[in-house]
N, C-alpha and C positions, 0 to 999 in steps of 0.2 A: 504493499499500498504506500502512495506515493505522500511525501510530507503536505500537510495543509500549505495554502498562501498565506501570505502575511496579512491579518485585515487591512480591509479596502479603506472603511474609516475612522477616525478618532473617536474615541468616545466623547458624549456631548456631556452636557452639565447634569450633576447628582440629581437621583431620582427622586421625584417628589412619593409624598406617601399614598398618594392615589396612582401612580405608575408603578408602586412596588405592589399596591392590592392586585392591578390588571396584568402584570404581565409576573406572577407568583409564577406560574408552571414555568417561565423561561428561567428564572431565577435558579430554580431548582435545578438545574441542567447545570454540569461543569463546561457542556460543549457553548453554552449562549452567558450565561453568570449575569452578572448585572453589568460588568465591561462590556459584555456584546448586548445586552441590551439598549446600554449609552450607546451604542456605533448604531443601532438601528433607528435609534431616535431622532440621529443625528443626519442619516443618509438621505442620498436622495436617488429616487429611482424613476426612470422613464419609461413607462410602459406603451408600446405602440401597437395600439390595435385595441379597442374596447368590444370584442368578439367572443368567440368561444375560447381562446386561450387566455385574452386578456381579460376576461370576466374573473376566473380563478386566481389569477397573479394578484389582480388590484384586490380582491377580498384577501385573501392569505395575506398579503404583504400589509395591508393597512390593519387587521387583527395581530399581525408580529409587532407592529409598534413604529413601522418605517416613518420617518416624519413628513418627509415629503414626496409626493405621488404625484408625476406627473403622468398625464394620460392624452393620449395624441388619437384622433380619429376624424376622417372628415364625412364621414357616414351618419345616417340618421336610423331609429331601429325600425324592425319591420317584423310583421307577425313570423317569419319562417325563423327569424332570429331565436325566439324565447327556446327552440327546442335545445337549446345547447348554451345559448348566453346569458347565464344566470345574476349577472349583476344588473342586469334590464327587467323589467315586468309588463306585463301584459296594459299598462296604462302609461307604458312608456312608448308603446309605439306612434309612431312618428316624431319622438324628439328627439334632439341630436343625442349621437351616444354620449359625447363628452360631456354634455348636462346629465344623462341620467346616470353615468357611471360615477361622475362625482358628486351627487345624489348619495348615494349607494354606499360609497365610502365614508362620506360624513355623517352619516346616518349608522354606521358601524364605530367611526370613535371621530366626534367632532374637531377632535384636536388634531387631526393628520391638514396637514397643508397640502391640499390640491390644486394642482394647476393644469388648466386644460388647454389644449391647443387642436382646436378646430381646423388643423391645414390636413393636407396632404404631403409626405414626407418626401422632399425632392430635391435635386442635385444643389439649389442655389439657397434653400434653407436649412438643409442637414447641419450643417456646420454648426449656427448659431444655436439649432435646438437641442443636439446631443450634447453641446460641449457645458452645458447647465447641469449637467449628472453625474453621478459616480456611476452608475452601471444601466444599461439599457438593456430592454426584453423585450424581444421582438417576437408579437406575435400577430402578426401580421400573413397575410396569405399571397404574397404575388411576389415571383421572383427577382423583379426589377428593385423591389425596396430592399427584402435581404442582402442584395448583392451590395447596394448603396450602402446602410445599413455598418454591412461587413468591412468596407473601405473606409468609411467616416470614423468609426469606430478605432482603426487600425492608426490611422493617422494623427487620432486624437490619444491613444492612448489608451481607450476604454473598454472593458471588460463588457460582454456582451451576452445576455443568455438567449435561446433560441430555439423554437417548438414548430414542428410540422405536424399535420394531419391528414389524415386520407381516409375515409372508409372505417373500419377498425382498428387502424393502426396509428401509431404518434413515432415522433421523434424529436429529443431533448439533448441539446448539448450546449457548453459553453465556450465561447470563443474570444481570445486574447492576443492579439498577434504579438505583443512583447511584454507577458508579465515580468513581471519583478523577479522571481524564481522559477529555475526549467525553461522547457520550450513553448512557445506560442504556436497557437495553433486557429486557422481561420476558416471562413466558408469554403474559399476556395482549394482548402486541403482536403476537403469533404467530394465537394459538388467540381471542382474545377469551375470552367466557365458558364454561365447561365445557359438554361435550354432556349433554343427555340421561342418565341412568344405562342403562345396555344399547343403546345406539345407536351404540356402535362394539364390534364384538367382540374378542375377546381372544384372546392367540393361542392356546389352545388350543381352541377354535373354527373358526380363521383359519388357523391353522400358521406356523410359522417356519424358515428355513433357520438350522440352528445354524451353520454358519462365518459368517454374516451378524452373530451377536452379538460375535465375534471380530473385525471390521471396526469396528463401532460402537463396544465396548469401546474398541477400542486407541487410535480418535479422540478417544473422552473422556479416558480418562490421559493422550493428548497432552494435552489445554486444560488438564490442572491442573497437569502439569508448566511450562507455558508461562506460567499466571496464576503459580504459586508463586515463578517463576526472573525473570517480567517480560519475558521473550524472544519472538521472533515476534511471528505477528498470531494472537490468538485470534479464535476465530467469535460472539464480541460483536457485535452487529448481523448475523449474516449465518446462515442454518441452511444445514448440510450435508447433503442428500439422494444417499443412495447406493439404487442396484439393481444389487444382486447380480449377477442372471440379465443384466441389460445390459451388466453391468462397467463403471459409469458411478457418477462422482461429481459432483452439481451442486450448484453454489453461489448461494443464495437470499438478497438480500439485507431486513432487518428495521427497518421506521423506527417510533420510538416513537408510542404511540398513545392510553395512558395514563397519568394523573396517577400521578407517584409519592407514595408514604405519607408523609405527616406525621409529624412526632414527637408530635404528640400524640396519633395514633393508634397507634404504634407504643407508649407508654405505656398505651395503655387496654386494648387487646388483642392477641392472638398472631396474628392474622390480618385484614387488612384485609376489609371487606364484598365480596361478588363486584357491581360494577356493571351496572347493565342492560344487557341483551345489545342491541348495533347492531344493524340489520338482515344478517341472514344472518352472525351473530355464530355461533348454535348452529345445530343440525341441526334443518331447518325439517319440520315435521309435513305430512301428505298435504294436508290441508284450504288451507295456505298454498300448497303449492305447485299445487295446480289451482287455488286463484284467482286466481293468476300467469300460468299457462297460459291462463287465462278473458283474462284483462283485457290481457295482452301478448303473447300468440298466436306466430307466427314470428319474432319480435322477439327471440324467448329464446334461448340458446345455451348449447343441453343437450349435454354432452362425455361420452362413451365411456369412462372410464378404464382399463379391462381389459386386459390381455394380450392379443396378436393370436390364442394359441386360445383366450382365454374367449369374446372376442368374436365368432369364426369360427361359435362352437357354438352360441349364440345371440344374433343380430343384436338390436338396439334400435332400433325404429323411430323417427327422430323425432331420434337423435343422430349427432353427429360423433363418432369414433373417433378420439380422441387416446391411445395408452397414457402410463399414469402417468411411467414415464423422461422420453417426449419433452414432456409437458405441465410436468413442474417444470423443465425446461431456461428458464434466464434468458431466451434468445430468445423463446421460446413467451409464457413468460406478459408478456412485452413487447409482444407483439404481440394482447394480449386489449384489448377496446373496454372500458375505464371505466366507459362507462354505459351500457352493455348488460347486461341482468340475465344470469347464469351461473348454470346447473344442471351440478354434477358428480354423476356415481355411478359406482362400480365391483361389484363382487363382491358385499360384503358392507359397505362401507360405511367401512372404514378407511383405503383410498386416498384415497377422497373426503374425507374429512373432512380430511387432511393436505392437500389440495390447494387446498382451500375456504381452509384459512388461508395459503397460500402466493400465492393469487391476491389474497386481501383486502391483503396485506402488498405486493404488488405493484399495488396502488390500484383494484382495480374495488370498485366502488362497491356491486351489490346480488350477492352470492355466497352462492348455496344449495347443499347436497349432499342424497342420499337415502340416508337410515341403512339402509335394508333394502336397497339396493343394488339389480340388476340386475332380482331378484323383485318388489320393491316397487314400481318406476318402470315394469313391466309392468302389473300391475296397476291402478296409478294413470293410466298412460293407457288402458288400457281401460275404466276408467270413465269418464274425460272424453270418450271416444269417439273419441281421435286415431288 
């Protein structure tokens, strides 16, 4: 077990009698204690997105005593949000999410300093918005924002906690390009360059189990507490992968593969340029996959990541079936041949994109995934004559 990182935040003023009573269960923990609680009360945390992930993060960080909570979202509450976005209620439909979330946080703890940002994070404002906080929590649902957060946090020297959801699956990690001790890791070390727009379906298309948001959001809130207090083992250098339907959490190590930000780059621009994609970094188009099949043929390892029910309903000739939950197990990843081309596919492309990133992190040199999932693979193999 790696040593904990040093505390991110200095302790605030001594606790009042009311705070001692409120946080008594934290004070009883050696891992938090009085000093840790004072650090939490002095901490400034920005939560990006008041949705499925942001909801439990905001509630648990407010309950934990984080003194300043920023919430950024430019959306309004819709009825379809209520299945998983528990910081909002029926009466909030049509209300700005930042206002609804702020009201819920203040109802939980009126002493919390809630700062609302009813804007969309963009290159022109990201640096100013993020620089006022000690740690950033990203609960957004699009790749452009995630990569922007990654690069701005790298230049500002900030740690950030990331979560991602799809169907009954979740992934959580902590990224910090240049931590005070140990090796830094960022989003590009896991996923390389961003996938093409539209290649990975949204939750609106592919669905998401509401309670998975609670599991992932709680894990993200725990990461913030550990970072602020300097206690326990964070997920820096690891990705926690949750399969709700299988009832499993898998731990996948991540290694540095991108250069850290330079001081000159930090001074010149809000986010470093996207590096050229390495082989297999982004979702491959059909033409590249056809050429791979034509040149390597039976040497290509094609893996169907769908659940057993999905695979039974529409088997895919030429692919071996390894459900996503089993594929992301560390033992399964360790068994992959690093020199053998690997092609991954699922129902629509979300699970295969995540699995491809983990396979690359495990050392497989040539990893590709099929953005359109099973239907795209069927069309591709039919055209190829497989």
